[in-house]
C-alpha positions in Angstrom: 146.4 119.7 106.7 145.3 120.0 110.3 148.7 119.1 111.5 150.3 121.6 109.1 148.2 124.5 110.5 148.7 123.4 114.1 152.5 123.4 113.7 152.6 126.9 112.3 150.2 128.1 115.0 152.3 126.5 117.8 155.5 128.1 116.3 154.2 131.7 116.5 152.4 130.9 119.8 155.7 129.7 121.3 158.0 132.5 120.2 155.7 135.5 120.0 152.1 135.4 121.5 148.8 133.5 121.5 146.8 136.2 119.8 149.4 137.0 117.1 149.6 133.3 116.2 146.0 133.6 115.2 146.4 137.0 113.5 149.2 135.7 111.3 146.7 133.4 109.7 144.2 136.2 109.5 146.6 138.2 107.5 146.2 135.6 104.7 142.7 137.0 104.4 144.2 140.4 103.8 146.4 138.9 101.1 143.5 137.2 99.5 141.4 140.4 99.7 144.1 142.4 98.0 144.4 139.7 95.4 140.6 140.0 94.7 140.9 143.8 94.5 143.8 143.6 92.1 142.0 141.2 89.7 138.8 143.1 90.0 140.5 146.4 89.3 142.6 145.1 86.4 139.5 143.6 84.9 137.2 146.7 85.2 139.9 149.4 84.7 142.3 148.3 82.0 144.1 151.7 82.2 144.8 151.2 85.9 148.6 150.4 85.9 151.6 151.4 87.9 152.7 153.8 85.1 149.3 155.5 85.0 148.5 155.6 88.7 151.9 155.6 90.5 150.7 157.7 93.5 147.6 155.5 94.0 149.7 152.3 93.9 152.3 153.7 96.2 149.7 154.8 98.8 147.9 151.4 98.5 151.2 149.5 99.1 152.3 151.7 102.0 148.8 151.7 103.7 148.5 148.0 103.3 151.9 147.4 104.9 150.9 149.8 107.7 147.6 148.0 108.2 149.3 144.6 108.3 151.8 145.9 110.8 149.1 147.7 112.9 147.0 144.5 112.9 150.0 142.5 114.1 151.1 145.0 116.8 147.5 145.3 118.1 147.4 141.6 118.6 150.8 141.0 120.1 153.7 140.8 117.7 155.8 142.8 120.2 155.0 140.6 123.1 158.7 139.3 123.3 159.8 142.8 124.1 157.0 143.4 126.7 154.4 145.1 124.6 151.3 142.9 124.7 149.1 144.8 122.3 146.6 147.7 122.0 143.5 146.2 123.6 142.8 145.2 127.2 141.3 141.8 126.3 144.2 141.1 123.9 146.7 141.9 126.6 144.9 139.6 129.0 145.2 136.7 126.5 148.8 137.3 125.8 149.7 137.7 129.5 147.9 134.5 130.7 148.2 132.1 127.8 151.8 130.9 127.8 152.9 127.7 126.0 154.7 126.2 129.0 152.4 127.5 131.7 149.2 125.9 133.0 146.1 127.9 133.8 144.6 125.3 136.2 145.8 127.3 139.2 143.9 130.5 138.3 140.8 131.4 140.2 137.3 131.1 138.8 136.8 134.8 138.1 140.1 135.0 136.1 139.1 131.9 134.1 135.6 133.2 133.3 137.1 136.6 132.1 139.7 134.7 130.1 137.0 132.5 128.5 134.9 135.5 127.6 137.9 137.2 126.0 138.6 134.1 123.9 135.0 133.8 122.9 135.0 137.4 121.8 138.3 137.2 120.0 137.0 136.1 116.6 134.6 138.9 116.6 137.2 141.5 117.6 139.7 140.1 115.0 137.0 140.6 112.3 136.3 144.1 113.5 140.0 144.9 113.4 140.2 143.5 109.8 137.3 145.8 108.8 139.0 148.8 110.5 142.4 148.3 108.7 140.7 147.6 105.4 138.7 150.9 105.8 142.0 152.7 106.5 143.5 151.5 103.3 140.4 152.4 101.2 140.1 155.9 102.7 143.8 156.6 102.0 143.4 155.5 98.4 140.3 157.6 98.0 142.0 160.7 99.2 144.9 160.1 96.8 142.4 159.7 93.9 140.7 162.9 94.8 143.9 164.8 95.4 145.5 163.8 92.1 142.2 164.2 90.3 141.9 160.8 88.8 138.5 159.8 87.3 135.9 159.3 90.0 134.2 156.5 88.2 137.4 154.5 88.6 137.1 155.1 92.4 133.6 153.8 92.3 134.8 150.6 90.6 137.6 150.4 93.1 135.0 150.6 95.9 133.3 147.5 94.4 136.6 145.6 94.4 137.3 146.9 98.0 134.0 145.6 99.2 134.8 142.1 97.8 138.2 142.3 99.5 136.7 143.4 102.8 134.2 140.6 102.7 137.0 138.1 102.2 139.3 139.7 104.8 136.7 139.9 107.5 135.1 136.5 107.0 138.5 134.8 106.8 139.7 136.5 110.0 136.5 135.4 111.9 136.7 131.7 110.8 140.5 131.5 111.4 140.1 133.0 114.9 137.2 130.7 115.7 139.1 127.6 114.6 142.3 128.3 116.5 140.7 129.5 119.7 138.6 126.3 120.0 141.2 124.3 121.9 141.7 126.9 124.6 137.9 127.4 125.0 137.5 123.7 125.6 140.4 123.6 128.1 139.0 126.5 130.2 135.4 125.1 130.0 136.7 121.7 131.3 138.4 123.4 134.2 135.3 125.4 135.1 133.1 122.3 134.7 135.2 120.2 137.1 134.9 123.1 139.6 131.0 122.8 139.3 130.8 126.3 137.8 128.0 127.0 135.4 129.6 127.9 132.1 128.3 131.1 130.5 127.0 130.0 127.1 128.1 133.1 125.1 128.2 132.6 121.3 129.8 134.3 118.4 128.1 136.7 116.0 128.2 134.1 113.1 126.1 131.0 113.3 126.4 127.8 111.4 124.0 129.2 108.9 126.0 132.4 108.6 129.2 130.6 108.0 127.6 128.5 105.3 126.2 131.6 103.6 129.6 133.2 103.8 131.2 130.3 102.0 128.5 130.2 99.4 128.8 133.9 98.7 132.6 133.6 98.5 132.4 130.9 95.9 129.8 132.9 93.9 131.9 136.0 94.3 135.0 134.2 93.0 133.0 133.0 89.9 131.7 136.5 89.3 135.1 138.1 89.5 136.5 135.4 87.2 133.6 135.9 84.7 134.2 139.7 84.7 137.9 139.2 84.4 137.5 137.0 81.3 134.7 139.0 79.7 136.9 142.2 79.3 139.4 140.1 77.2 142.5 141.6 78.8 143.3 138.6 80.9 146.2 136.2 80.2 146.1 132.5 80.9 148.7 133.0 83.6 146.5 135.5 85.5 143.5 133.3 85.1 145.4 130.3 86.4 146.8 132.3 89.3 143.3 133.5 90.2 141.8 130.0 90.1 144.7 128.6 92.2 144.3 131.3 94.8 140.6 130.9 95.0 140.8 127.1 95.3 143.5 127.4 98.0 141.4 129.9 100.0 138.1 127.9 99.6 139.9 124.7 100.7 141.3 126.3 103.8 137.9 127.8 104.9 135.8 124.7 104.1 138.3 122.5 105.9 138.2 124.7 109.0 134.4 125.0 108.9 133.8 121.3 108.7 136.6 120.3 111.0 135.1 122.5 113.7 131.7 120.9 113.1 133.2 117.4 113.2 135.1 118.0 116.4 132.0 119.5 118.0 129.9 116.4 117.1 132.6 114.2 118.5 132.4 116.1 121.7 128.7 115.7 121.8 129.0 111.9 121.1 131.6 111.5 123.9 129.5 113.4 126.4 126.4 111.4 125.5 128.3 108.1 126.0 129.7 109.4 129.3 126.2 110.2 130.5 124.8 106.9 129.4 127.7 105.1 131.2 126.9 106.8 134.5 129.4 109.6 134.1 128.8 113.3 134.5 128.2 113.9 130.8 129.9 117.3 130.8 129.8 119.1 127.5 132.5 121.8 127.2 131.6 122.4 123.6 134.2 123.5 121.1 132.0 125.5 118.8 130.7 129.0 119.6 128.1 128.8 116.9 124.6 129.7 118.1 123.0 126.4 117.2 125.6 124.3 119.1 125.6 126.7 122.1 121.8 126.3 122.4 122.1 122.5 122.2 124.9 122.6 124.9 122.6 124.6 127.2 119.7 122.1 126.8 122.1 119.2 127.2 123.5 120.7 130.4 120.0 121.1 131.8 119.4 117.4 130.9 122.6 116.3 132.6 121.8 118.3 135.7 118.4 116.7 135.9 119.9 113.2 135.3 122.4 113.9 138.0 119.8 115.0 140.4 117.7 111.9 139.7 120.7 109.7 140.2 121.7 111.3 143.5 118.1 110.9 144.8 117.3 107.7 143.0 117.0 105.6 146.2 114.8 108.1 147.9 112.8 108.7 144.7 112.2 104.9 144.2 111.1 104.5 147.8 108.8 107.6 147.5 107.4 106.4 144.2 106.9 102.9 145.6 105.1 104.2 148.5 102.9 106.4 146.3 102.2 103.4 144.0 101.4 101.3 147.0 98.9 103.9 148.3 97.5 104.3 144.8 97.1 100.6 144.5 95.3 100.4 147.8 93.0 103.2 146.6 92.4 101.5 143.3 91.7 98.2 145.0 89.2 99.9 147.3 87.5 101.7 144.4 87.5 98.4 142.4 85.7 96.7 145.3 83.2 99.5 145.4 82.8 99.3 141.6 82.4 95.5 141.7 79.8 96.0 144.4 77.9 98.3 142.1 78.3 95.8 139.2 77.0 93.0 141.4 74.0 95.0 142.6 73.2 96.0 139.0 73.5 92.4 137.8 71.2 91.3 140.5 68.6 93.8 139.4 68.9 92.7 135.7 68.6 89.0 136.3 64.8 89.0 137.2 64.2 91.1 134.1 65.9 88.8 131.6 63.7 85.7 131.9 62.4 82.9 129.6 58.8 82.5 130.7 57.1 80.9 127.7 54.3 78.4 128.5 53.2 77.1 125.0 54.1 73.8 123.6 54.3 74.8 119.9 56.8 77.7 120.3 60.0 77.0 122.3 62.6 79.7 123.2 66.1 79.6 124.6 68.9 82.2 124.8 72.6 82.5 125.6 74.1 85.7 126.9 77.9 86.3 127.2 78.7 89.8 128.4 82.2 91.1 127.7 82.8 92.6 131.1 83.4 90.1 133.9 84.1 90.8 137.6 84.6 88.9 140.8 82.7 89.8 144.0 83.0 87.8 147.2 84.8 85.0 145.3 82.1 84.6 142.7 82.6 85.5 139.1 79.8 87.5 137.4 79.4 89.4 134.2 77.7 92.7 133.3 76.9 94.3 130.0 74.3 95.8 127.7 72.7 92.8 126.1 69.3 91.3 127.2 66.9 88.6 126.1 63.2 88.4 127.2 60.5 85.9 126.3 57.0 85.4 127.7 53.6 84.1 126.8 51.1 86.9 126.2 47.3 86.4 125.8 45.6 88.5 123.1 42.1 88.1 121.8 41.7 84.7 123.4 44.9 83.3 121.8 48.4 82.8 123.2 51.3 84.6 121.7 55.0 84.3 122.5 56.6 87.6 123.1 60.4 87.9 122.3 62.9 90.6 122.7 66.6 90.7 121.9 68.3 94.1 122.6 71.7 95.7 122.9 72.0 98.9 124.9 74.6 101.5 123.9 77.8 101.7 126.0 80.1 99.3 127.8 79.8 97.7 131.3 77.8 99.9 133.7 76.5 102.3 131.0 75.1 99.4 128.9 73.8 97.7 132.0 71.9 100.9 132.9 70.2 100.9 129.5 69.3 97.2 130.0 67.9 97.9 133.4 65.6 100.7 132.1 64.6 98.6 129.1 63.9 95.4 131.1 61.8 97.2 133.7 59.8 98.9 131.1 59.2 95.7 129.1 58.2 93.8 132.2 55.7 96.6 133.1 54.2 96.3 129.6 53.9 92.5 129.9 52.3 92.7 133.3 49.7 95.2 132.0 48.9 92.8 129.2 47.7 90.2 131.7 45.8 92.7 133.9 44.1 95.2 131.6 41.2 93.8 129.5 41.4 96.5 126.8 45.0 95.5 126.1 44.0 91.8 126.0 41.6 92.6 123.2 44.2 94.3 120.9 45.4 92.7 117.7 49.1 91.7 117.7 50.1 94.5 115.4 48.6 97.2 117.6 50.1 95.6 120.7 53.6 95.7 119.2 53.0 99.3 118.0 51.9 100.5 121.5 54.8 98.7 123.2 57.4 100.1 120.8 56.0 103.7 121.2 56.1 103.4 125.0 59.7 102.1 125.0 60.7 104.8 122.5 59.2 107.6 124.5 61.0 106.4 127.7 64.4 106.4 126.0 63.7 109.6 124.1 63.7 111.4 127.4 67.5 110.7 127.8 68.3 113.0 124.9 70.1 110.4 122.8 72.5 109.6 125.7 71.1 106.1 126.0 70.2 104.3 122.8 69.1 100.7 122.3 68.9 98.5 119.2 66.4 95.6 119.4 64.3 93.0 117.7 60.9 92.6 119.2 57.8 90.7 118.2 55.0 88.2 118.8 54.5 84.7 117.5 51.0 83.2 117.2 51.4 79.9 119.1 48.8 78.2 117.0 49.4 79.4 113.5 53.1 80.3 113.7 52.7 83.8 112.2 55.5 86.0 113.5 54.9 89.7 113.9 58.1 91.6 114.5 60.0 94.9 114.1 63.7 95.6 113.9 65.2 98.8 115.4 68.7 98.9 113.9 69.5 95.5 115.2 71.5 92.8 113.2 69.2 90.8 110.9 67.6 87.7 112.3 68.2 84.4 110.8 65.7 81.8 109.6 67.1 78.2 109.8 64.9 76.0 107.7 65.7 72.6 106.2 69.3 72.8 107.5 69.8 76.1 105.5 70.1 79.5 107.0 69.2 82.9 105.5 68.7 86.4 106.8 65.2 87.7 107.5 65.5 91.0 105.8 63.0 93.9 105.9 62.8 97.5 104.7 62.2 99.0 108.1 63.5 102.5 108.7 63.4 102.3 112.5 66.4 103.6 114.4 67.6 102.7 117.9 65.2 103.4 120.8 65.7 107.0 121.8 66.6 108.2 118.4 64.2 110.8 116.9 61.8 108.9 114.6 59.3 109.9 111.9 55.6 109.3 112.6 55.2 107.1 109.5 58.4 105.0 109.9 56.9 102.3 112.0 56.4 99.1 110.0 55.6 95.7 111.4 56.8 92.8 109.4 55.1 89.4 109.3 56.7 86.0 108.6 54.8 82.7 108.4 56.8 80.0 110.2 56.4 76.4 109.2 56.7 73.4 111.5 60.4 72.7 112.1 61.5 76.3 111.5 64.1 77.9 113.9 64.7 81.6 114.2 68.0 82.8 115.6 68.3 86.4 116.9 71.6 87.9 118.0 73.4 91.2 118.9 76.3 92.7 116.9 78.7 90.8 119.2 78.2 87.8 116.9 80.0 89.6 114.1 82.6 91.6 116.0 85.2 88.9 116.2 88.9 89.4 116.3 90.5 86.7 114.2 93.5 84.8 115.5 96.5 85.9 113.4 100.3 85.4 113.5 100.9 89.2 113.1 100.8 92.0 115.6 98.0 93.7 113.7 94.4 93.2 114.8 92.0 91.8 112.2 88.3 92.3 112.9 85.6 90.5 111.1 83.5 92.7 108.7 81.6 89.9 107.0 78.0 89.8 108.3 77.2 86.6 106.4 79.8 84.7 108.4 77.1 84.3 111.0 75.0 82.2 108.6 78.0 79.8 108.4 78.0 79.5 112.2 74.3 78.8 112.4 74.5 76.0 109.8 77.6 74.6 111.4 75.9 74.6 114.8 72.7 73.1 113.4 70.6 75.9 114.9 71.8 75.0 118.4 73.0 78.0 120.5 75.9 76.4 122.3 77.2 74.9 119.0 76.8 78.3 117.3 78.7 79.9 120.2 81.5 77.4 120.0 81.7 77.9 116.2 82.2 81.6 116.8 85.0 81.1 119.3 86.8 78.8 116.9 87.1 81.7 114.5 88.5 84.2 117.0 87.9 86.2 120.2 84.7 88.2 121.1 85.3 91.9 121.3 81.7 92.9 122.4 78.8 91.6 124.4 77.1 88.7 122.7 73.5 87.6 123.1 71.8 84.8 121.1 68.1 83.8 121.1 66.6 80.7 119.6 62.9 80.4 118.7 61.5 77.2 117.3 58.0 76.5 116.0 56.6 72.9 116.2 60.2 71.8 115.9 59.4 68.1 116.1 56.2 68.2 114.1 55.5 67.9 110.4 53.1 70.0 108.3 50.0 67.9 107.6 49.0 68.1 103.9 45.9 70.2 103.3 44.8 68.7 100.0 41.4 69.3 98.6 39.1 66.2 98.7 37.8 65.0 95.4 34.2 66.1 96.2 35.5 69.6 97.2 37.6 69.8 94.1 34.6 69.0 91.9 32.5 71.6 93.6 35.3 74.2 93.2 35.5 73.4 89.5 31.7 73.8 89.2 31.8 77.1 91.0 34.3 78.5 88.6 32.2 77.4 85.7 29.1 79.1 87.3 31.0 82.3 87.8 32.1 82.4 84.2 28.4 82.0 83.2 27.5 84.6 85.8 25.4 82.1 87.7 26.5 83.5 91.1 23.9 81.8 93.3 24.8 78.3 92.0 28.5 79.1 92.4 27.8 80.3 96.0 26.0 77.0 96.8 28.9 75.0 95.4 31.5 76.9 97.4 29.5 76.7 100.6 29.2 72.9 100.2 32.9 72.6 99.4 33.7 74.7 102.5 31.6 72.4 104.7 33.4 69.4 103.4 36.9 71.0 103.7 36.5 73.8 106.3 40.3 73.9 106.9 41.2 74.6 103.3 42.4 78.1 102.8 41.8 78.3 99.0 38.1 77.4 99.3 37.4 79.9 102.0 39.1 82.7 100.2 37.1 82.0 97.0 33.8 81.9 99.0 34.6 85.2 100.7 35.5 87.0 97.5 32.3 85.6 95.8 30.1 86.8 98.7 31.6 90.3 98.5 31.0 90.3 94.7 27.3 89.3 95.4 27.2 92.1 98.1 26.3 89.6 100.8 28.5 91.6 103.2 27.1 90.2 106.4 27.9 86.6 105.6 31.2 87.6 104.0 32.1 89.5 107.3 31.4 86.4 109.3 33.5 84.2 107.1 36.3 86.8 107.1 36.4 86.9 110.9 36.8 83.1 111.0 39.3 83.0 108.2 41.5 85.8 109.7 41.7 84.1 113.1 43.0 80.9 111.4 45.1 82.6 108.8 46.3 86.0 110.3 49.1 86.3 107.8 46.8 86.8 104.8 47.1 90.6 104.5 44.9 90.7 101.3 42.0 89.2 103.1 42.4 91.6 106.1 42.2 94.4 103.6 39.0 92.8 102.1 37.6 92.4 105.6 38.0 96.1 106.3 35.9 96.8 103.2 33.3 94.2 104.2 33.0 95.6 107.8 32.6 99.1 106.3 29.7 97.9 104.2 28.0 96.3 107.2 28.5 99.5 109.1 30.8 97.9 111.7 33.1 100.8 111.5 35.2 99.9 114.6 36.1 96.5 113.1 36.8 98.1 109.7 39.2 100.6 111.3 40.9 97.8 113.3 41.5 95.9 110.0 42.7 99.0 108.3 45.1 99.9 111.1 46.5 96.3 110.9 47.2 96.8 107.2 48.7 100.2 107.9 51.2 98.8 110.4 52.1 96.0 108.1 52.3 98.2 105.0 52.4 101.9 105.7 52.5 102.7 102.0 49.2 101.0 101.1 47.5 104.1 99.6 44.0 102.6 99.1 44.0 101.5 102.7 45.0 105.0 104.0 42.2 106.6 101.9 39.7 104.2 103.2 40.8 104.9 106.8 40.2 108.6 106.2 36.6 107.8 105.2 36.1 105.5 108.2 37.5 108.0 110.7 35.1 110.6 109.2 32.2 108.2 109.6 33.0 107.7 113.3 33.6 111.4 113.8 37.3 111.2 114.6 38.4 114.3 112.7 42.0 114.5 114.1 42.7 110.9 113.0 41.2 111.6 109.6 43.4 114.7 109.0 46.5 112.9 110.1 45.9 109.9 108.0 45.1 112.1 105.0 48.4 113.9 105.5 50.3 110.7 105.3 48.4 109.6 102.2 49.2 112.9 100.4 52.9 112.0 100.5 52.2 108.8 98.6 50.1 109.8 95.6 50.2 112.2 92.7 46.4 111.8 92.2 45.4 115.0 93.8 41.7 114.5 92.9 41.1 111.7 95.4 43.0 113.6 98.1 41.3 116.9 97.4 37.9 115.2 97.5 38.6 113.8 100.9 40.0 117.1 102.0 36.7 118.7 100.9 34.8 116.1 103.0 36.9 116.9 106.0 36.3 120.7 105.6 32.5 120.0 105.2 32.6 117.8 108.3 34.4 120.6 110.3 31.9 123.3 109.2 29.0 121.1 110.0 30.2 120.4 113.6 31.0 124.2 114.1 27.5 125.1 113.0 
């Protein structure tokens, strides 16, 4: 089909003129439009025939012939005899575009004017079609009025005329756009080779507009056919003729529309290949559709930029290489300075992270592997946010092993800054514990509480910009009772009898520096047995990237996997570390601490001797018979025989309290608690006993120990309120009562104590 149209076009172009060769195809649009008008009129106005409207038909035929002739003369049918047409731009096209003449010799201005005329030609041809169609309709309208035909018929003819004009104008535009494409490309290539920027003018119809035109044309054809059939005055011959005409018209327009798009895309592909192969990548685009013109403008900008880069590539590479060299030198200088800062910080941290335990029962060891490594003066070092500290601390005449495993927020220098602050503060607390007598006399629970509060207040001043998770505590070197707290740190692990399990607690403590509630501090106790090993570790122990064969990262999310590493490593830090590395690669700082209690000793059996057992049995019988004095004598004798037996001592203390022999009970409690500090129930009983003997200070100490271990112990809180009132400490009494009021629905006990507080306040005021 393309070759058929090209041959007809070249025939008229060769023997008449360039513009008329295009218009001759445009006149087909006039034929199709007239055809539409005829079918529409014959469908809507059955009475409209040559016999009934001879004048109208005659005028229509004559004016149509005049319009076709005028359209042809305007665009150059008389060129062979020297008349090039009505319009200046048309004359320019017919004068300069000859079949056997080249236009390469023309100057740039002439070529640009010629290009603009060709680009505007489809628009001007469409306007001409509208003018001549209007001339025909106006002539027919005057005839209708002059001969006084019904005006409603004229209104119906107007509808048919609008359909005809739509077809005639659109057909003229698309035909002109299609046949002017080759010349547009030819002129654009000439201008491009002369390094002239091509003006990117575009037509009035875009790709979207052409598509809408074709869609409306098809819908219009279906509408006309539907109307034509609905009036039941159409023969099969007329229907077949209309369908054939519509099909032929639609095929021509669709072919030209998509052929133009296809040729344009081929041009774009050729230009892109040329640019990729090192060519100029010129794009003298065929289409004048707005979308393609905008693409051509952007493509031309890209080709100019590529050309500029190619021309200056050597200089650009040298300049960039020099810039990179200078940047690299700057980076190396900054890195040396940074490594120096890292080295200085690591030197400051080293004396803070020490293992200084002196006892023989409790042994500690730790392993720290920071993620960030650096080289300074040929030595490899590491820096990060993990720290371990252990030291022997004397409290109340006994040695305790202090331990701390912490992880400061942030990477590298930020984490190291947190560790530096934490380590310095902890070492200050430890030094005061050796120098200040009042601190040496504190119970382990209170010492940990004071240490935690001091550390927390230090980090709280950073406004949450520096947070630290940690496990901190004390271990009684003699008894193995471990006091500890966990501030949002991974759970510690107890390795006992070659089995590992997490040491879980219900602590609500958050990282150091996080706002914390007053009643959230809880100190947990754990009685270690000979041979027990406790493993502490930061979250780097869990943050492992598994080795996989895929490109996707797989990070461990199973916290219990660490228990497997502990068991596989037999509680040995190096073996645990190797087991972790076998699973994958570390993605965070890692610190591990190992604490063992009497690791190579066995627990001696504390069996009751036969004599003591008999005395215990007699005491129970005496108690049942309410013979308390005889029961007391039996238990005292049993306690003398087996002073180390916990069960006998507990029974004796409870009996003494029942007999209200509080002084002797207090003495026994004091001895018992020193040997068995993990017995929280007896500490609570000791608080009551000291209250009865009016040793209020000791009673308060025992009550506060219970409070730190179990903040929700209601009876203990209420007793503390009474004790604080007895010693005249009103603020402490009020604060403790406030905490107790959150734990009970028994308002009577609370109201009673509140009344006592009010009475105490009034008494002091008076």
